[in-house]
CHARMM internal coordinates of N, CA and C (Angstrom, degrees):
IC EDIT
DIST 1 N 1 CA 1.4383
DIST 1 CA 1 C 1.5123
ANGL 1 N 1 CA 1 C 110.05
DIST 1 C 2 N 1.2783
ANGL 1 CA 1 C 2 N 116.36
DIHE 1 N 1 CA 1 C 2 N 129.90
DIST 2 N 2 CA 1.4138
ANGL 1 C 2 N 2 CA 123.01
DIHE 1 CA 1 C 2 N 2 CA -173.71
DIST 2 CA 2 C 1.5506
ANGL 2 N 2 CA 2 C 111.51
DIHE 1 C 2 N 2 CA 2 C -95.05
DIST 2 C 3 N 1.2853
ANGL 2 CA 2 C 3 N 118.57
DIHE 2 N 2 CA 2 C 3 N 141.03
DIST 3 N 3 CA 1.4750
ANGL 2 C 3 N 3 CA 119.82
DIHE 2 CA 2 C 3 N 3 CA -179.74
DIST 3 CA 3 C 1.5751
ANGL 3 N 3 CA 3 C 105.00
DIHE 2 C 3 N 3 CA 3 C -107.66
DIST 3 C 4 N 1.3239
ANGL 3 CA 3 C 4 N 113.78
DIHE 3 N 3 CA 3 C 4 N 178.95
DIST 4 N 4 CA 1.4500
ANGL 3 C 4 N 4 CA 120.50
DIHE 3 CA 3 C 4 N 4 CA 176.92
DIST 4 CA 4 C 1.4782
ANGL 4 N 4 CA 4 C 112.17
DIHE 3 C 4 N 4 CA 4 C -63.39
DIST 4 C 5 N 1.3314
ANGL 4 CA 4 C 5 N 121.33
DIHE 4 N 4 CA 4 C 5 N -24.95
DIST 5 N 5 CA 1.4063
ANGL 4 C 5 N 5 CA 127.24
DIHE 4 CA 4 C 5 N 5 CA 178.74
DIST 5 CA 5 C 1.5247
ANGL 5 N 5 CA 5 C 111.18
DIHE 4 C 5 N 5 CA 5 C -65.40
DIST 5 C 6 N 1.3809
ANGL 5 CA 5 C 6 N 114.74
DIHE 5 N 5 CA 5 C 6 N -30.01
DIST 6 N 6 CA 1.4896
ANGL 5 C 6 N 6 CA 116.82
DIHE 5 CA 5 C 6 N 6 CA -179.38
DIST 6 CA 6 C 1.5144
ANGL 6 N 6 CA 6 C 114.78
DIHE 5 C 6 N 6 CA 6 C -79.97
DIST 6 C 7 N 1.3477
ANGL 6 CA 6 C 7 N 116.35
DIHE 6 N 6 CA 6 C 7 N -12.17
DIST 7 N 7 CA 1.4179
ANGL 6 C 7 N 7 CA 119.40
DIHE 6 CA 6 C 7 N 7 CA 178.95
DIST 7 CA 7 C 1.5031
ANGL 7 N 7 CA 7 C 110.46
DIHE 6 C 7 N 7 CA 7 C -78.12
DIST 7 C 8 N 1.3631
ANGL 7 CA 7 C 8 N 116.83
DIHE 7 N 7 CA 7 C 8 N 132.62
DIST 8 N 8 CA 1.4348
ANGL 7 C 8 N 8 CA 123.01
DIHE 7 CA 7 C 8 N 8 CA 179.12
DIST 8 CA 8 C 1.4699
ANGL 8 N 8 CA 8 C 110.39
DIHE 7 C 8 N 8 CA 8 C -115.32
DIST 8 C 9 N 1.2905
ANGL 8 CA 8 C 9 N 117.36
DIHE 8 N 8 CA 8 C 9 N 126.14
DIST 9 N 9 CA 1.4730
ANGL 8 C 9 N 9 CA 119.18
DIHE 8 CA 8 C 9 N 9 CA 177.43
DIST 9 CA 9 C 1.4881
ANGL 9 N 9 CA 9 C 110.85
DIHE 8 C 9 N 9 CA 9 C -76.58
DIST 9 C 10 N 1.3276
ANGL 9 CA 9 C 10 N 120.18
DIHE 9 N 9 CA 9 C 10 N 147.69
DIST 10 N 10 CA 1.4388
ANGL 9 C 10 N 10 CA 122.68
DIHE 9 CA 9 C 10 N 10 CA 178.37
DIST 10 CA 10 C 1.5285
ANGL 10 N 10 CA 10 C 108.89
DIHE 9 C 10 N 10 CA 10 C -58.72
DIST 10 C 11 N 1.3312
ANGL 10 CA 10 C 11 N 117.56
DIHE 10 N 10 CA 10 C 11 N 136.62
DIST 11 N 11 CA 1.4048
ANGL 10 C 11 N 11 CA 122.58
DIHE 10 CA 10 C 11 N 11 CA 179.89
DIST 11 CA 11 C 1.5242
ANGL 11 N 11 CA 11 C 109.04
DIHE 10 C 11 N 11 CA 11 C -138.14
DIST 11 C 12 N 1.3463
ANGL 11 CA 11 C 12 N 116.89
DIHE 11 N 11 CA 11 C 12 N 136.18
DIST 12 N 12 CA 1.4692
ANGL 11 C 12 N 12 CA 120.27
DIHE 11 CA 11 C 12 N 12 CA 179.42
DIST 12 CA 12 C 1.5115
ANGL 12 N 12 CA 12 C 109.39
DIHE 11 C 12 N 12 CA 12 C -58.62
DIST 12 C 13 N 1.3597
ANGL 12 CA 12 C 13 N 114.42
DIHE 12 N 12 CA 12 C 13 N 136.66
DIST 13 N 13 CA 1.3857
ANGL 12 C 13 N 13 CA 121.89
DIHE 12 CA 12 C 13 N 13 CA 175.79
DIST 13 CA 13 C 1.5684
ANGL 13 N 13 CA 13 C 113.28
DIHE 12 C 13 N 13 CA 13 C 92.15
DIST 13 C 14 N 1.3246
ANGL 13 CA 13 C 14 N 116.81
DIHE 13 N 13 CA 13 C 14 N -5.54
DIST 14 N 14 CA 1.4847
ANGL 13 C 14 N 14 CA 120.32
DIHE 13 CA 13 C 14 N 14 CA -178.78
DIST 14 CA 14 C 1.5643
ANGL 14 N 14 CA 14 C 107.45
DIHE 13 C 14 N 14 CA 14 C -127.47
DIST 14 C 15 N 1.3385
ANGL 14 CA 14 C 15 N 112.24
DIHE 14 N 14 CA 14 C 15 N 143.78
DIST 15 N 15 CA 1.4612
ANGL 14 C 15 N 15 CA 118.88
DIHE 14 CA 14 C 15 N 15 CA 174.91
DIST 15 CA 15 C 1.5495
ANGL 15 N 15 CA 15 C 107.25
DIHE 14 C 15 N 15 CA 15 C -134.41
DIST 15 C 16 N 1.3275
ANGL 15 CA 15 C 16 N 112.68
DIHE 15 N 15 CA 15 C 16 N 162.85
DIST 16 N 16 CA 1.4571
ANGL 15 C 16 N 16 CA 118.32
DIHE 15 CA 15 C 16 N 16 CA 175.89
DIST 16 CA 16 C 1.5290
ANGL 16 N 16 CA 16 C 107.08
DIHE 15 C 16 N 16 CA 16 C -89.68
DIST 16 C 17 N 1.3437
ANGL 16 CA 16 C 17 N 113.37
DIHE 16 N 16 CA 16 C 17 N 143.89
DIST 17 N 17 CA 1.4291
ANGL 16 C 17 N 17 CA 119.94
DIHE 16 CA 16 C 17 N 17 CA -179.59
DIST 17 CA 17 C 1.5460
ANGL 17 N 17 CA 17 C 109.39
DIHE 16 C 17 N 17 CA 17 C -75.44
DIST 17 C 18 N 1.3298
ANGL 17 CA 17 C 18 N 114.89
DIHE 17 N 17 CA 17 C 18 N 137.42
DIST 18 N 18 CA 1.5120
ANGL 17 C 18 N 18 CA 117.56
DIHE 17 CA 17 C 18 N 18 CA -176.97
DIST 18 CA 18 C 1.5293
ANGL 18 N 18 CA 18 C 110.76
DIHE 17 C 18 N 18 CA 18 C -71.74
DIST 18 C 19 N 1.3201
ANGL 18 CA 18 C 19 N 117.49
DIHE 18 N 18 CA 18 C 19 N -33.23
DIST 19 N 19 CA 1.4745
ANGL 18 C 19 N 19 CA 117.87
DIHE 18 CA 18 C 19 N 19 CA -178.18
DIST 19 CA 19 C 1.5087
ANGL 19 N 19 CA 19 C 114.73
DIHE 18 C 19 N 19 CA 19 C -83.68
DIST 19 C 20 N 1.3411
ANGL 19 CA 19 C 20 N 116.81
DIHE 19 N 19 CA 19 C 20 N -22.44
DIST 20 N 20 CA 1.4267
ANGL 19 C 20 N 20 CA 122.05
DIHE 19 CA 19 C 20 N 20 CA -178.94
DIST 20 CA 20 C 1.5248
ANGL 20 N 20 CA 20 C 109.26
DIHE 19 C 20 N 20 CA 20 C -135.63
DIST 20 C 21 N 1.3410
ANGL 20 CA 20 C 21 N 119.72
DIHE 20 N 20 CA 20 C 21 N 93.71
DIST 21 N 21 CA 1.4925
ANGL 20 C 21 N 21 CA 121.13
DIHE 20 CA 20 C 21 N 21 CA -174.27
DIST 21 CA 21 C 1.4602
ANGL 21 N 21 CA 21 C 113.95
DIHE 20 C 21 N 21 CA 21 C -59.58
DIST 21 C 22 N 1.3176
ANGL 21 CA 21 C 22 N 121.49
DIHE 21 N 21 CA 21 C 22 N -17.62
DIST 22 N 22 CA 1.4434
ANGL 21 C 22 N 22 CA 120.81
DIHE 21 CA 21 C 22 N 22 CA 177.76
DIST 22 CA 22 C 1.5370
ANGL 22 N 22 CA 22 C 113.72
DIHE 21 C 22 N 22 CA 22 C -85.48
DIST 22 C 23 N 1.3439
ANGL 22 CA 22 C 23 N 116.20
DIHE 22 N 22 CA 22 C 23 N -10.66
DIST 23 N 23 CA 1.4493
ANGL 22 C 23 N 23 CA 121.68
DIHE 22 CA 22 C 23 N 23 CA 179.27
DIST 23 CA 23 C 1.5401
ANGL 23 N 23 CA 23 C 111.92
DIHE 22 C 23 N 23 CA 23 C -87.61
DIST 23 C 24 N 1.2951
ANGL 23 CA 23 C 24 N 116.47
DIHE 23 N 23 CA 23 C 24 N 139.93
DIST 24 N 24 CA 1.4383
ANGL 23 C 24 N 24 CA 121.80
DIHE 23 CA 23 C 24 N 24 CA 179.30
DIST 24 CA 24 C 1.5195
ANGL 24 N 24 CA 24 C 108.01
DIHE 23 C 24 N 24 CA 24 C -119.76
DIST 24 C 25 N 1.3166
ANGL 24 CA 24 C 25 N 118.26
DIHE 24 N 24 CA 24 C 25 N 131.60
DIST 25 N 25 CA 1.4381
ANGL 24 C 25 N 25 CA 122.49
DIHE 24 CA 24 C 25 N 25 CA -173.49
DIST 25 CA 25 C 1.5298
ANGL 25 N 25 CA 25 C 107.98
DIHE 24 C 25 N 25 CA 25 C -114.23
DIST 25 C 26 N 1.3870
ANGL 25 CA 25 C 26 N 115.21
DIHE 25 N 25 CA 25 C 26 N 133.11
DIST 26 N 26 CA 1.4176
ANGL 25 C 26 N 26 CA 122.81
DIHE 25 CA 25 C 26 N 26 CA 175.77
DIST 26 CA 26 C 1.5255
ANGL 26 N 26 CA 26 C 109.14
DIHE 25 C 26 N 26 CA 26 C -82.75
DIST 26 C 27 N 1.3267
ANGL 26 CA 26 C 27 N 118.35
DIHE 26 N 26 CA 26 C 27 N 119.04
DIST 27 N 27 CA 1.4480
ANGL 26 C 27 N 27 CA 120.20
DIHE 26 CA 26 C 27 N 27 CA 179.98
DIST 27 CA 27 C 1.5372
ANGL 27 N 27 CA 27 C 112.01
DIHE 26 C 27 N 27 CA 27 C -117.68
DIST 27 C 28 N 1.3295
ANGL 27 CA 27 C 28 N 113.63
DIHE 27 N 27 CA 27 C 28 N 23.15
DIST 28 N 28 CA 1.4957
ANGL 27 C 28 N 28 CA 117.77
DIHE 27 CA 27 C 28 N 28 CA 177.69
DIST 28 CA 28 C 1.5190
ANGL 28 N 28 CA 28 C 109.55
DIHE 27 C 28 N 28 CA 28 C -87.60
DIST 28 C 29 N 1.3126
ANGL 28 CA 28 C 29 N 114.48
DIHE 28 N 28 CA 28 C 29 N 91.34
DIST 29 N 29 CA 1.4580
ANGL 28 C 29 N 29 CA 122.60
DIHE 28 CA 28 C 29 N 29 CA -172.91
DIST 29 CA 29 C 1.5412
ANGL 29 N 29 CA 29 C 109.72
DIHE 28 C 29 N 29 CA 29 C -67.90
DIST 29 C 30 N 1.3113
ANGL 29 CA 29 C 30 N 117.69
DIHE 29 N 29 CA 29 C 30 N -35.62
DIST 30 N 30 CA 1.4900
ANGL 29 C 30 N 30 CA 119.97
DIHE 29 CA 29 C 30 N 30 CA 178.88
DIST 30 CA 30 C 1.5391
ANGL 30 N 30 CA 30 C 111.50
DIHE 29 C 30 N 30 CA 30 C -62.14
DIST 30 C 31 N 1.3450
ANGL 30 CA 30 C 31 N 116.22
DIHE 30 N 30 CA 30 C 31 N -39.23
DIST 31 N 31 CA 1.4777
ANGL 30 C 31 N 31 CA 119.28
DIHE 30 CA 30 C 31 N 31 CA 178.19
DIST 31 CA 31 C 1.5238
ANGL 31 N 31 CA 31 C 108.83
DIHE 30 C 31 N 31 CA 31 C -68.25
DIST 31 C 32 N 1.2810
ANGL 31 CA 31 C 32 N 116.81
DIHE 31 N 31 CA 31 C 32 N -40.18
DIST 32 N 32 CA 1.4844
ANGL 31 C 32 N 32 CA 120.08
DIHE 31 CA 31 C 32 N 32 CA 178.87
DIST 32 CA 32 C 1.4852
ANGL 32 N 32 CA 32 C 111.96
DIHE 31 C 32 N 32 CA 32 C -60.72
DIST 32 C 33 N 1.3289
ANGL 32 CA 32 C 33 N 117.15
DIHE 32 N 32 CA 32 C 33 N -44.96
DIST 33 N 33 CA 1.4405
ANGL 32 C 33 N 33 CA 121.90
DIHE 32 CA 32 C 33 N 33 CA 178.10
DIST 33 CA 33 C 1.5074
ANGL 33 N 33 CA 33 C 114.26
DIHE 32 C 33 N 33 CA 33 C -65.11
DIST 33 C 34 N 1.3471
ANGL 33 CA 33 C 34 N 114.74
DIHE 33 N 33 CA 33 C 34 N -37.65
DIST 34 N 34 CA 1.4567
ANGL 33 C 34 N 34 CA 120.37
DIHE 33 CA 33 C 34 N 34 CA 175.18
DIST 34 CA 34 C 1.5234
ANGL 34 N 34 CA 34 C 112.12
DIHE 33 C 34 N 34 CA 34 C -63.51
DIST 34 C 35 N 1.3200
ANGL 34 CA 34 C 35 N 114.37
DIHE 34 N 34 CA 34 C 35 N -41.47
DIST 35 N 35 CA 1.4956
ANGL 34 C 35 N 35 CA 120.06
DIHE 34 CA 34 C 35 N 35 CA 177.53
DIST 35 CA 35 C 1.5134
ANGL 35 N 35 CA 35 C 110.69
DIHE 34 C 35 N 35 CA 35 C -64.21
DIST 35 C 36 N 1.3002
ANGL 35 CA 35 C 36 N 115.90
DIHE 35 N 35 CA 35 C 36 N -43.04
DIST 36 N 36 CA 1.4971
ANGL 35 C 36 N 36 CA 118.71
DIHE 35 CA 35 C 36 N 36 CA 179.09
DIST 36 CA 36 C 1.5162
ANGL 36 N 36 CA 36 C 114.40
DIHE 35 C 36 N 36 CA 36 C -62.93
DIST 36 C 37 N 1.3562
ANGL 36 CA 36 C 37 N 113.23
DIHE 36 N 36 CA 36 C 37 N -40.77
DIST 37 N 37 CA 1.5116
ANGL 36 C 37 N 37 CA 120.19
DIHE 36 CA 36 C 37 N 37 CA 176.01
DIST 37 CA 37 C 1.5266
ANGL 37 N 37 CA 37 C 110.69
DIHE 36 C 37 N 37 CA 37 C -63.64
DIST 37 C 38 N 1.2882
ANGL 37 CA 37 C 38 N 116.66
DIHE 37 N 37 CA 37 C 38 N -42.84
DIST 38 N 38 CA 1.4696
ANGL 37 C 38 N 38 CA 119.76
DIHE 37 CA 37 C 38 N 38 CA -178.69
DIST 38 CA 38 C 1.5019
ANGL 38 N 38 CA 38 C 108.15
DIHE 37 C 38 N 38 CA 38 C -67.69
DIST 38 C 39 N 1.3305
ANGL 38 CA 38 C 39 N 121.19
DIHE 38 N 38 CA 38 C 39 N -42.41
DIST 39 N 39 CA 1.4244
ANGL 38 C 39 N 39 CA 122.53
DIHE 38 CA 38 C 39 N 39 CA -179.53
DIST 39 CA 39 C 1.5125
ANGL 39 N 39 CA 39 C 111.65
DIHE 38 C 39 N 39 CA 39 C -63.37
DIST 39 C 40 N 1.3914
ANGL 39 CA 39 C 40 N 116.89
DIHE 39 N 39 CA 39 C 40 N -40.80
DIST 40 N 40 CA 1.4787
ANGL 39 C 40 N 40 CA 120.62
DIHE 39 CA 39 C 40 N 40 CA 177.95
DIST 40 CA 40 C 1.5014
ANGL 40 N 40 CA 40 C 110.51
DIHE 39 C 40 N 40 CA 40 C -65.82
DIST 40 C 41 N 1.3311
ANGL 40 CA 40 C 41 N 118.73
DIHE 40 N 40 CA 40 C 41 N -37.53
DIST 41 N 41 CA 1.4929
ANGL 40 C 41 N 41 CA 120.84
DIHE 40 CA 40 C 41 N 41 CA -179.75
DIST 41 CA 41 C 1.5451
ANGL 41 N 41 CA 41 C 108.62
DIHE 40 C 41 N 41 CA 41 C -65.47
DIST 41 C 42 N 1.3031
ANGL 41 CA 41 C 42 N 115.54
DIHE 41 N 41 CA 41 C 42 N -41.45
DIST 42 N 42 CA 1.4803
ANGL 41 C 42 N 42 CA 118.41
DIHE 41 CA 41 C 42 N 42 CA 179.49
DIST 42 CA 42 C 1.5357
ANGL 42 N 42 CA 42 C 110.87
DIHE 41 C 42 N 42 CA 42 C -66.40
DIST 42 C 43 N 1.2939
ANGL 42 CA 42 C 43 N 117.77
DIHE 42 N 42 CA 42 C 43 N -38.42
DIST 43 N 43 CA 1.4778
ANGL 42 C 43 N 43 CA 121.45
DIHE 42 CA 42 C 43 N 43 CA 175.50
DIST 43 CA 43 C 1.4906
ANGL 43 N 43 CA 43 C 109.92
DIHE 42 C 43 N 43 CA 43 C -62.09
DIST 43 C 44 N 1.3469
ANGL 43 CA 43 C 44 N 119.19
DIHE 43 N 43 CA 43 C 44 N -44.68
DIST 44 N 44 CA 1.4111
ANGL 43 C 44 N 44 CA 122.08
DIHE 43 CA 43 C 44 N 44 CA -178.72
DIST 44 CA 44 C 1.5470
ANGL 44 N 44 CA 44 C 111.82
DIHE 43 C 44 N 44 CA 44 C -64.35
DIST 44 C 45 N 1.3485
ANGL 44 CA 44 C 45 N 115.81
DIHE 44 N 44 CA 44 C 45 N -39.93
DIST 45 N 45 CA 1.4355
ANGL 44 C 45 N 45 CA 120.50
DIHE 44 CA 44 C 45 N 45 CA 176.02
DIST 45 CA 45 C 1.5334
ANGL 45 N 45 CA 45 C 110.85
DIHE 44 C 45 N 45 CA 45 C -60.95
DIST 45 C 46 N 1.3340
ANGL 45 CA 45 C 46 N 117.25
DIHE 45 N 45 CA 45 C 46 N -45.10
DIST 46 N 46 CA 1.4511
ANGL 45 C 46 N 46 CA 122.17
DIHE 45 CA 45 C 46 N 46 CA -178.71
DIST 46 CA 46 C 1.5438
ANGL 46 N 46 CA 46 C 110.49
DIHE 45 C 46 N 46 CA 46 C -65.66
DIST 46 C 47 N 1.2923
ANGL 46 CA 46 C 47 N 115.83
DIHE 46 N 46 CA 46 C 47 N -39.87
DIST 47 N 47 CA 1.4664
ANGL 46 C 47 N 47 CA 119.20
DIHE 46 CA 46 C 47 N 47 CA 179.04
DIST 47 CA 47 C 1.5881
ANGL 47 N 47 CA 47 C 108.99
DIHE 46 C 47 N 47 CA 47 C -65.45
DIST 47 C 48 N 1.2936
ANGL 47 CA 47 C 48 N 119.54
DIHE 47 N 47 CA 47 C 48 N -40.82
DIST 48 N 48 CA 1.4517
ANGL 47 C 48 N 48 CA 123.19
DIHE 47 CA 47 C 48 N 48 CA 175.38
DIST 48 CA 48 C 1.5157
ANGL 48 N 48 CA 48 C 112.27
DIHE 47 C 48 N 48 CA 48 C -60.80
DIST 48 C 49 N 1.3576
ANGL 48 CA 48 C 49 N 116.30
DIHE 48 N 48 CA 48 C 49 N -44.58
DIST 49 N 49 CA 1.4631
ANGL 48 C 49 N 49 CA 121.78
DIHE 48 CA 48 C 49 N 49 CA 177.77
DIST 49 CA 49 C 1.5346
ANGL 49 N 49 CA 49 C 110.11
DIHE 48 C 49 N 49 CA 49 C -61.10
DIST 49 C 50 N 1.3307
ANGL 49 CA 49 C 50 N 116.36
DIHE 49 N 49 CA 49 C 50 N -43.76
DIST 50 N 50 CA 1.4540
ANGL 49 C 50 N 50 CA 119.69
DIHE 49 CA 49 C 50 N 50 CA -179.51
DIST 50 CA 50 C 1.5547
ANGL 50 N 50 CA 50 C 110.38
DIHE 49 C 50 N 50 CA 50 C -65.66
DIST 50 C 51 N 1.3089
ANGL 50 CA 50 C 51 N 116.44
DIHE 50 N 50 CA 50 C 51 N -40.04
DIST 51 N 51 CA 1.4635
ANGL 50 C 51 N 51 CA 119.57
DIHE 50 CA 50 C 51 N 51 CA 179.05
DIST 51 CA 51 C 1.4993
ANGL 51 N 51 CA 51 C 110.19
DIHE 50 C 51 N 51 CA 51 C -64.84
DIST 51 C 52 N 1.2873
ANGL 51 CA 51 C 52 N 120.05
DIHE 51 N 51 CA 51 C 52 N -41.78
DIST 52 N 52 CA 1.4337
ANGL 51 C 52 N 52 CA 124.91
DIHE 51 CA 51 C 52 N 52 CA 178.77
DIST 52 CA 52 C 1.5234
ANGL 52 N 52 CA 52 C 110.30
DIHE 51 C 52 N 52 CA 52 C -65.37
DIST 52 C 53 N 1.2901
ANGL 52 CA 52 C 53 N 117.49
DIHE 52 N 52 CA 52 C 53 N -42.42
DIST 53 N 53 CA 1.4908
ANGL 52 C 53 N 53 CA 120.64
DIHE 52 CA 52 C 53 N 53 CA 176.48
DIST 53 CA 53 C 1.5411
ANGL 53 N 53 CA 53 C 111.02
DIHE 52 C 53 N 53 CA 53 C -60.07
DIST 53 C 54 N 1.2665
ANGL 53 CA 53 C 54 N 114.85
DIHE 53 N 53 CA 53 C 54 N -43.85
DIST 54 N 54 CA 1.4862
ANGL 53 C 54 N 54 CA 118.25
DIHE 53 CA 53 C 54 N 54 CA 175.27
DIST 54 CA 54 C 1.4768
ANGL 54 N 54 CA 54 C 114.91
DIHE 53 C 54 N 54 CA 54 C -59.58
DIST 54 C 55 N 1.3005
ANGL 54 CA 54 C 55 N 116.42
DIHE 54 N 54 CA 54 C 55 N -43.93
DIST 55 N 55 CA 1.4973
ANGL 54 C 55 N 55 CA 123.51
DIHE 54 CA 54 C 55 N 55 CA 178.48
DIST 55 CA 55 C 1.5645
ANGL 55 N 55 CA 55 C 108.86
DIHE 54 C 55 N 55 CA 55 C -62.01
DIST 55 C 56 N 1.3420
ANGL 55 CA 55 C 56 N 117.80
DIHE 55 N 55 CA 55 C 56 N -43.90
DIST 56 N 56 CA 1.4116
ANGL 55 C 56 N 56 CA 120.05
DIHE 55 CA 55 C 56 N 56 CA 178.34
DIST 56 CA 56 C 1.5027
ANGL 56 N 56 CA 56 C 113.31
DIHE 55 C 56 N 56 CA 56 C -63.20
DIST 56 C 57 N 1.3510
ANGL 56 CA 56 C 57 N 115.13
DIHE 56 N 56 CA 56 C 57 N -40.50
DIST 57 N 57 CA 1.4652
ANGL 56 C 57 N 57 CA 120.30
DIHE 56 CA 56 C 57 N 57 CA 176.52
DIST 57 CA 57 C 1.5338
ANGL 57 N 57 CA 57 C 110.87
DIHE 56 C 57 N 57 CA 57 C -60.88
DIST 57 C 58 N 1.3279
ANGL 57 CA 57 C 58 N 114.80
DIHE 57 N 57 CA 57 C 58 N -43.87
DIST 58 N 58 CA 1.5184
ANGL 57 C 58 N 58 CA 117.83
DIHE 57 CA 57 C 58 N 58 CA 178.16
DIST 58 CA 58 C 1.5214
ANGL 58 N 58 CA 58 C 111.21
DIHE 57 C 58 N 58 CA 58 C -62.46
DIST 58 C 59 N 1.3139
ANGL 58 CA 58 C 59 N 117.34
DIHE 58 N 58 CA 58 C 59 N -42.53
DIST 59 N 59 CA 1.4576
ANGL 58 C 59 N 59 CA 120.91
DIHE 58 CA 58 C 59 N 59 CA 179.32
DIST 59 CA 59 C 1.5187
ANGL 59 N 59 CA 59 C 112.04
DIHE 58 C 59 N 59 CA 59 C -63.12
DIST 59 C 60 N 1.3241
ANGL 59 CA 59 C 60 N 115.80
DIHE 59 N 59 CA 59 C 60 N -40.00
DIST 60 N 60 CA 1.4689
ANGL 59 C 60 N 60 CA 118.39
DIHE 59 CA 59 C 60 N 60 CA 177.10
DIST 60 CA 60 C 1.4792
ANGL 60 N 60 CA 60 C 112.08
DIHE 59 C 60 N 60 CA 60 C -63.79
DIST 60 C 61 N 1.3667
ANGL 60 CA 60 C 61 N 116.93
DIHE 60 N 60 CA 60 C 61 N -41.31
DIST 61 N 61 CA 1.4537
ANGL 60 C 61 N 61 CA 120.88
DIHE 60 CA 60 C 61 N 61 CA 180.00
DIST 61 CA 61 C 1.5354
ANGL 61 N 61 CA 61 C 109.14
DIHE 60 C 61 N 61 CA 61 C -63.03
DIST 61 C 62 N 1.3133
ANGL 61 CA 61 C 62 N 116.49
DIHE 61 N 61 CA 61 C 62 N -44.93
DIST 62 N 62 CA 1.5086
ANGL 61 C 62 N 62 CA 119.04
DIHE 61 CA 61 C 62 N 62 CA 177.41
DIST 62 CA 62 C 1.4519
ANGL 62 N 62 CA 62 C 114.34
DIHE 61 C 62 N 62 CA 62 C -60.89
DIST 62 C 63 N 1.3048
ANGL 62 CA 62 C 63 N 115.08
DIHE 62 N 62 CA 62 C 63 N -39.70
DIST 63 N 63 CA 1.4834
ANGL 62 C 63 N 63 CA 120.39
DIHE 62 CA 62 C 63 N 63 CA -178.08
DIST 63 CA 63 C 1.5678
ANGL 63 N 63 CA 63 C 109.51
DIHE 62 C 63 N 63 CA 63 C -68.26
DIST 63 C 64 N 1.2858
ANGL 63 CA 63 C 64 N 113.90
DIHE 63 N 63 CA 63 C 64 N -36.82
DIST 64 N 64 CA 1.5229
ANGL 63 C 64 N 64 CA 116.88
DIHE 63 CA 63 C 64 N 64 CA 175.74
DIST 64 CA 64 C 1.5073
ANGL 64 N 64 CA 64 C 110.97
DIHE 63 C 64 N 64 CA 64 C -65.68
DIST 64 C 65 N 1.3229
ANGL 64 CA 64 C 65 N 116.59
DIHE 64 N 64 CA 64 C 65 N -38.02
DIST 65 N 65 CA 1.4884
ANGL 64 C 65 N 65 CA 119.55
DIHE 64 CA 64 C 65 N 65 CA 177.85
DIST 65 CA 65 C 1.5403
ANGL 65 N 65 CA 65 C 111.42
DIHE 64 C 65 N 65 CA 65 C -64.43
DIST 65 C 66 N 1.3172
ANGL 65 CA 65 C 66 N 114.90
DIHE 65 N 65 CA 65 C 66 N -41.98
DIST 66 N 66 CA 1.4810
ANGL 65 C 66 N 66 CA 120.51
DIHE 65 CA 65 C 66 N 66 CA -179.82
DIST 66 CA 66 C 1.5736
ANGL 66 N 66 CA 66 C 108.25
DIHE 65 C 66 N 66 CA 66 C -64.45
DIST 66 C 67 N 1.2689
ANGL 66 CA 66 C 67 N 115.58
DIHE 66 N 66 CA 66 C 67 N -46.75
DIST 67 N 67 CA 1.4210
ANGL 66 C 67 N 67 CA 118.59
DIHE 66 CA 66 C 67 N 67 CA 179.29
DIST 67 CA 67 C 1.5409
ANGL 67 N 67 CA 67 C 114.77
DIHE 66 C 67 N 67 CA 67 C -62.63
DIST 67 C 68 N 1.3430
ANGL 67 CA 67 C 68 N 117.98
DIHE 67 N 67 CA 67 C 68 N -39.72
DIST 68 N 68 CA 1.4036
ANGL 67 C 68 N 68 CA 122.69
DIHE 67 CA 67 C 68 N 68 CA 174.25
DIST 68 CA 68 C 1.5197
ANGL 68 N 68 CA 68 C 111.92
DIHE 67 C 68 N 68 CA 68 C -61.12
DIST 68 C 69 N 1.3412
ANGL 68 CA 68 C 69 N 120.14
DIHE 68 N 68 CA 68 C 69 N -39.58
DIST 69 N 69 CA 1.4118
ANGL 68 C 69 N 69 CA 124.04
DIHE 68 CA 68 C 69 N 69 CA -178.82
DIST 69 CA 69 C 1.5598
ANGL 69 N 69 CA 69 C 110.90
DIHE 68 C 69 N 69 CA 69 C -67.63
DIST 69 C 70 N 1.3207
ANGL 69 CA 69 C 70 N 113.94
DIHE 69 N 69 CA 69 C 70 N -31.75
DIST 70 N 70 CA 1.5306
ANGL 69 C 70 N 70 CA 119.95
DIHE 69 CA 69 C 70 N 70 CA -177.82
DIST 70 CA 70 C 1.4350
ANGL 70 N 70 CA 70 C 114.62
DIHE 69 C 70 N 70 CA 70 C -81.74
DIST 70 C 71 N 1.3185
ANGL 70 CA 70 C 71 N 119.66
DIHE 70 N 70 CA 70 C 71 N -2.49
DIST 71 N 71 CA 1.5125
ANGL 70 C 71 N 71 CA 122.27
DIHE 70 CA 70 C 71 N 71 CA -179.62
DIST 71 CA 71 C 1.4365
ANGL 71 N 71 CA 71 C 112.69
DIHE 70 C 71 N 71 CA 71 C -75.50
END
COOR INIT
IC SEED 1 N 1 CA 1 C
IC BUILD
């Protein structure tokens, strides 16, 4: 028995699945592409941050070596 909660109003970008009437499929390709671009941009930023952190760690290690030699 279905209740009012099971009823879904038509919404732009979504369709009901033909094989499973309770399933709703997102067909908004523009939103999907925007999400993928945003996710890739975030990954690129994180990779750049990680690279810079590694470089700073290497510089610190080199500086420590130089300071130890000068003692």
